[in-house]
C-alpha positions in Angstrom: -41.3 87.8 2.7 -39.5 85.1 4.6 -39.6 81.7 3.2 -40.7 78.9 5.6 -38.1 76.1 5.4 -39.8 72.8 4.7 -40.4 70.3 7.7 -38.1 67.3 7.8 -41.2 65.1 7.8 -42.0 66.3 4.2 -38.8 64.4 3.0 -38.9 60.6 2.6 -36.8 58.7 5.3 -33.5 57.9 4.1 -32.6 54.1 3.8 -30.0 53.4 6.2 -27.1 51.2 5.0 -27.8 48.7 7.8 -31.4 48.4 6.7 -30.1 47.8 3.1 -27.7 45.1 4.4 -30.5 43.4 6.3 -32.8 43.6 3.3 -30.2 41.9 1.1 -29.5 39.3 3.7 -33.2 38.5 4.1 -33.6 38.2 0.2 -30.6 35.9 0.2 -32.1 33.6 2.9 -35.4 33.3 1.1 -33.8 32.6 -2.3 -31.4 30.1 -0.9 -34.0 28.1 1.0 -36.2 28.2 -2.3 -33.3 27.1 -4.4 -32.6 24.3 -2.0 -36.2 23.0 -2.2 -36.1 23.1 -6.0 -32.7 21.3 -6.3 -33.9 18.6 -3.9 -37.4 17.8 -5.1 -37.8 19.4 -8.5 -34.5 19.3 -10.4 -34.3 15.8 -12.1 -30.7 15.3 -11.5 -28.1 15.0 -8.7 -27.6 18.5 -7.2 -26.1 17.6 -3.9 -27.5 20.7 -2.2 -25.4 22.0 0.6 -28.4 22.8 3.0 -29.8 19.2 2.5 -26.4 17.9 3.1 -25.8 19.8 6.3 -29.3 18.7 7.5 -28.8 15.1 7.0 -25.3 15.0 8.3 -26.6 16.7 11.4 -29.3 14.3 11.9 -27.0 11.3 11.2 -24.6 12.5 14.0 -27.6 12.4 16.4 -28.5 8.9 15.3 -25.0 7.7 15.4 -24.5 8.8 19.0 -27.8 7.4 20.0 -27.1 4.1 18.3 -23.7 3.6 19.8 -24.8 1.8 23.0 -27.2 -0.4 20.9 -25.7 -3.9 21.0 -27.4 -6.0 18.4 -27.6 -5.2 14.7 -31.3 -6.1 14.6 -32.1 -3.4 17.3 -29.7 -0.9 15.6 -31.5 -1.5 12.3 -34.9 -0.8 13.9 -33.5 2.4 15.3 -31.7 3.5 12.1 -34.9 2.9 10.1 -36.2 6.3 11.3 -33.2 8.2 10.1 -34.4 8.7 6.6 -37.9 9.7 7.3 -36.9 12.1 10.1 -34.2 13.6 7.9 -36.9 14.1 5.2 -39.3 15.8 7.7 -36.4 17.9 9.1 -35.5 19.3 5.8 -38.7 21.3 5.0 -38.7 22.7 8.7 -35.2 24.1 8.0 -36.3 25.6 4.7 -39.4 27.2 6.4 -37.3 28.5 9.3 -35.0 30.2 6.7 -37.7 31.8 4.9 -39.3 33.0 8.1 -36.0 34.4 9.2 -35.4 36.1 5.8 -38.8 37.7 5.7 -38.3 39.0 9.2 -35.2 40.8 8.2 -37.1 42.3 5.1 -39.9 43.5 7.3 -37.5 44.9 9.7 -35.5 46.7 6.8 -39.0 48.1 5.7 -39.5 49.7 9.0 -41.5 47.3 11.0 -40.6 47.9 14.6 -40.0 46.4 17.2 -38.2 43.1 16.1 -41.0 41.1 17.9 -43.5 42.6 15.5 -41.5 41.9 12.5 -41.3 38.2 13.6 -45.0 38.2 14.1 -45.7 39.4 10.7 -43.3 37.1 9.1 -44.7 34.1 11.1 -48.3 35.0 10.5 -47.7 35.3 6.6 -45.5 32.2 6.4 -48.1 30.1 8.1 -51.1 31.9 6.6 -52.5 32.6 10.0 -53.9 36.0 9.0 -54.0 37.7 12.5 -51.2 40.1 11.7 -49.9 42.0 8.5 -47.8 45.1 8.0 -50.7 47.3 7.1 -49.1 49.0 4.0 -49.5 48.0 0.4 -45.8 47.0 -0.1 -45.8 45.3 3.2 -48.9 43.2 2.4 -47.5 42.3 -1.1 -44.4 41.0 0.6 -46.6 39.1 3.2 -48.5 37.5 0.3 -45.3 36.3 -1.4 -44.1 34.8 1.8 -47.4 32.9 2.1 -47.0 31.5 -1.4 -43.4 30.3 -0.8 -44.4 28.7 2.6 -47.4 26.9 1.1 -45.4 25.9 -1.9 -42.6 24.2 0.2 -45.2 22.1 2.2 -47.0 21.3 -1.1 -43.6 20.1 -2.5 -43.0 17.6 0.3 -46.5 16.3 0.2 -46.4 16.0 -3.7 -43.1 14.2 -3.7 -43.9 11.7 -0.9 -45.8 9.3 -3.3 -42.9 9.6 -5.8 -40.3 8.8 -3.2 -42.4 5.8 -1.7 -43.1 4.5 -5.3 -39.4 4.5 -6.2 -38.8 2.7 -2.8 -41.3 0.1 -3.6 -39.8 -0.6 -7.1 -36.4 -0.9 -5.6 -37.5 -3.2 -2.8 -39.6 -5.5 -5.2 -36.4 -7.0 -6.9 -34.5 -7.1 -3.5 -37.3 -9.3 -2.1 -37.4 -11.4 -5.2 -33.7 -12.0 -4.8 -34.3 -13.6 -1.5 -36.3 -16.4 -3.3 -33.1 -17.3 -5.2 -30.2 -16.2 -3.0 -31.6 -16.4 0.6 -31.4 -13.6 3.2 -28.9 -12.0 3.4 -28.3 -12.7 -0.3 -25.4 -15.0 -1.4 -24.1 -15.4 -4.9 -23.1 -18.9 -3.9 -26.6 -19.8 -2.9 -28.0 -18.2 -6.0 -25.8 -20.1 -8.4 -26.2 -23.5 -6.6 -29.9 -23.0 -6.3 -30.3 -22.2 -10.0 -28.1 -25.2 -10.9 -30.1 -27.6 -8.7 -33.2 -26.4 -10.5 -31.5 -26.8 -14.0 -32.0 -23.2 -14.3 -28.5 -21.7 -15.1 -30.0 -20.6 -18.4 -32.3 -18.3 -16.5 -29.3 -16.2 -15.5 -29.6 -14.1 -18.8 -33.0 -12.9 -17.7 -31.8 -12.3 -14.2 -28.9 -10.0 -15.5 -31.3 -8.2 -17.7 -33.7 -7.3 -14.9 -30.9 -6.3 -12.6 -29.3 -4.1 -15.4 -32.7 -2.2 -15.6 -32.7 -2.1 -11.7 -29.3 -0.5 -11.6 -30.2 2.1 -14.1 -33.3 3.1 -12.1 -31.4 3.0 -8.9 -28.9 5.5 -10.2 -31.6 7.8 -11.5 -33.7 7.9 -8.4 -31.1 7.6 -5.6 -29.0 10.5 -7.1 -32.0 12.9 -7.7 -33.8 11.9 -4.5 -30.9 11.1 -2.3 -32.9 10.4 0.8 -34.0 7.1 -0.8 -30.4 5.8 0.0 -31.3 6.0 3.7 -34.7 4.3 3.4 -34.1 0.8 4.8 -35.7 -2.4 3.8 -38.6 -3.9 5.9 -36.6 -6.5 7.4 -33.1 -6.1 9.1 -31.4 -8.8 7.1 -32.3 -7.3 3.8 -30.5 -4.3 2.3 -30.4 -2.9 -1.4 -26.8 -2.4 -0.9 -26.2 -6.0 0.0 -28.4 -7.1 -2.9 -26.5 -5.1 -5.2 -23.2 -6.6 -4.1 -24.5 -10.0 -4.2 -25.8 -9.8 -7.7 -22.6 -8.2 -9.0 -20.6 -10.8 -7.2 -22.8 -13.7 -8.7 -22.2 -12.3 -12.2 -18.4 -11.9 -11.6 -18.3 -15.5 -10.2 -20.2 -16.9 -13.1 -18.2 -15.0 -15.7 -14.9 -15.9 -14.3 -15.4 -19.5 -12.8 -18.6 -21.2 -14.1 -18.0 -23.2 -17.4 -21.2 -22.1 -19.2 -21.5 -20.3 -22.6 -20.4 -16.5 -22.3 -23.3 -14.1 -21.7 -22.6 -10.6 -22.7 -25.7 -9.5 -20.6 -23.7 -10.3 -17.4 -20.9 -7.9 -18.5 -23.5 -5.2 -19.2 -25.2 -5.7 -15.8 -21.8 -5.4 -14.2 -21.1 -2.3 -15.9 -24.5 -0.8 -15.1 -23.9 -1.7 -11.5 -20.5 -0.1 -11.2 -21.8 3.1 -12.8 -24.8 3.3 -10.5 -22.9 2.6 -7.4 -20.1 5.0 -8.2 -22.5 7.8 -9.1 -24.6 7.3 -6.0 -21.3 7.3 -3.9 -20.2 10.5 -5.8 -23.5 12.2 -5.0 -22.5 12.0 -1.3 -19.1 13.2 -1.8 -17.7 9.9 -0.5 -14.1 9.3 -1.6 -13.2 6.3 -4.0 -10.8 5.6 -6.5 -12.3 6.0 -10.0 -9.5 4.2 -11.8 -8.6 1.2 -9.9 -5.8 -1.2 -11.4 -5.9 -5.0 -11.5 -3.5 -5.0 -8.4 -5.8 -2.8 -6.2 -7.0 -4.8 -3.2 -10.5 -5.8 -2.7 -12.3 -7.1 0.5 -12.7 -10.6 -0.9 -9.4 -12.3 -0.8 -8.1 -15.4 -2.6 -9.0 -17.8 0.3 -12.5 -16.5 0.4 -12.8 -16.9 -3.3 -11.4 -20.5 -3.1 -14.1 -21.3 -0.4 -16.9 -20.2 -2.7 -15.5 -22.2 -5.6 -15.3 -25.3 -3.2 -19.0 -25.1 -2.4 -19.8 -24.6 -6.0 -17.8 -27.5 -7.0 -19.3 -29.8 -4.1 -22.8 -28.8 -5.5 -22.0 -30.1 -8.9 -21.7 -26.7 -10.6 -19.4 -26.9 -13.6 -16.4 -24.8 -13.1 -13.4 -23.8 -15.3 -10.3 -25.9 -14.6 -7.8 -22.9 -14.3 -8.5 -21.4 -10.9 -5.6 -18.9 -11.2 -7.3 -17.4 -14.2 -10.6 -17.6 -12.6 -9.3 -15.7 -9.6 -7.7 -13.0 -11.7 -10.9 -12.5 -13.7 -13.1 -12.4 -10.6 -10.7 -9.9 -9.0 -10.7 -7.8 -12.1 -14.5 -7.6 -12.1 -14.8 -6.8 -8.4 -12.1 -4.1 -8.2 -14.3 -1.8 -10.2 -17.2 -1.7 -7.6 -15.6 -2.9 -4.4 -14.7 0.5 -2.8 -17.9 2.2 -3.8 -19.9 -0.7 -2.4 -17.9 -0.4 0.9 -18.7 3.3 1.1 -22.4 2.6 0.5 -22.4 -0.2 3.2 -21.0 2.1 5.7 -23.2 4.9 4.8 -26.4 2.9 5.2 -25.3 0.7 8.1 -25.9 -2.3 6.0 -26.0 -5.9 7.5 -23.0 -8.2 7.0 -22.1 -9.2 3.5 -22.3 -12.7 2.3 -18.6 -13.3 2.3 -18.4 -12.6 6.0 -21.0 -15.2 6.8 -20.5 -19.0 6.6 -20.3 -20.3 3.1 -23.0 -22.8 2.2 -24.8 -24.0 -0.9 -28.6 -23.7 -1.6 -29.4 -27.2 -0.3 -28.1 -26.3 3.1 -30.2 -23.4 3.7 -33.3 -23.1 5.7 -36.2 -21.5 3.8 -37.3 -19.9 7.1 -35.0 -17.1 8.2 -32.3 -17.9 10.5 -30.7 -14.9 12.2 -27.3 -14.1 10.9 -24.4 -13.9 13.2 -23.8 -10.5 14.7 -21.0 -8.4 12.9 -17.9 -8.0 15.0 -17.6 -4.4 14.5 -19.8 -1.6 13.5 -20.5 -1.4 9.6 
């Protein structure tokens, strides 16, 4: 009796090496997009995700090219205000595209042919449209998993929008309150002369305390949710970076040059500000010297410092007699945050800092906003 050889169809199809490679590539894309979403919105620490960094840098290049012909800073500020929100919306679109492409490769590796059908099955599952599915148990299970991931990414964005805007509102509250004391753009010279005119230099302790807390929250929110760095204030002359620099400079001026009892809270606030600005700068991989010396240069020179003290003296603010020592002390404070502050000013396209604008005391300011002079070069 002659044995009948089995038909080739009775054997399970062999897994082709190319299909295995595509399967692994698809799984990698899905896992990498999911990890990026978790690191960006869920992980409560600075993760500096590569995908998020690439997306925001790509969007920023487009904005920089489009903003180059814009002449005035006010119009450029209005245009750059869209950068943060657009980058935030673009990021989930990139994640969803990666997931869709990954599952397309998975469906193809499972035998879904032609490629167009694999794309349709993946897209219908990802967007939960329901008009197409693989038709096998394993394929439908994979399609369900894709739908869960797609909905989860959209839910993450929706859930974290209130968190992002709540942190933005808390940041801007103190920035707006600073305008009452230090004008707009904020100036430490205006701040000190106004409080002195109101017999309120003793209020500086409470001011330093509130801003120490502000810096602590700033570091936590702007390193875990880095998109907040690019969210601009509601008015072009206001900027959280400028406000941070003005308050730190005010504390440095008071500690080095104003003849009042030493307040350790000013030192703590300066330290909190230095740590926050450096860690936010580090979250964006921006270079700065972590260990500057007393001889390291800063953007405020001796002439600018003397001009500030002249305005303070003319307003009756009690100053220390030894200006040489005062300059060394001020420079010793500012050298710790000057470079990080400069990097963040460029990153956020901040308006001109107080020491670039004309120096004036509080009594010479107009309570209504007067447009600041346009910067000579791009920030």
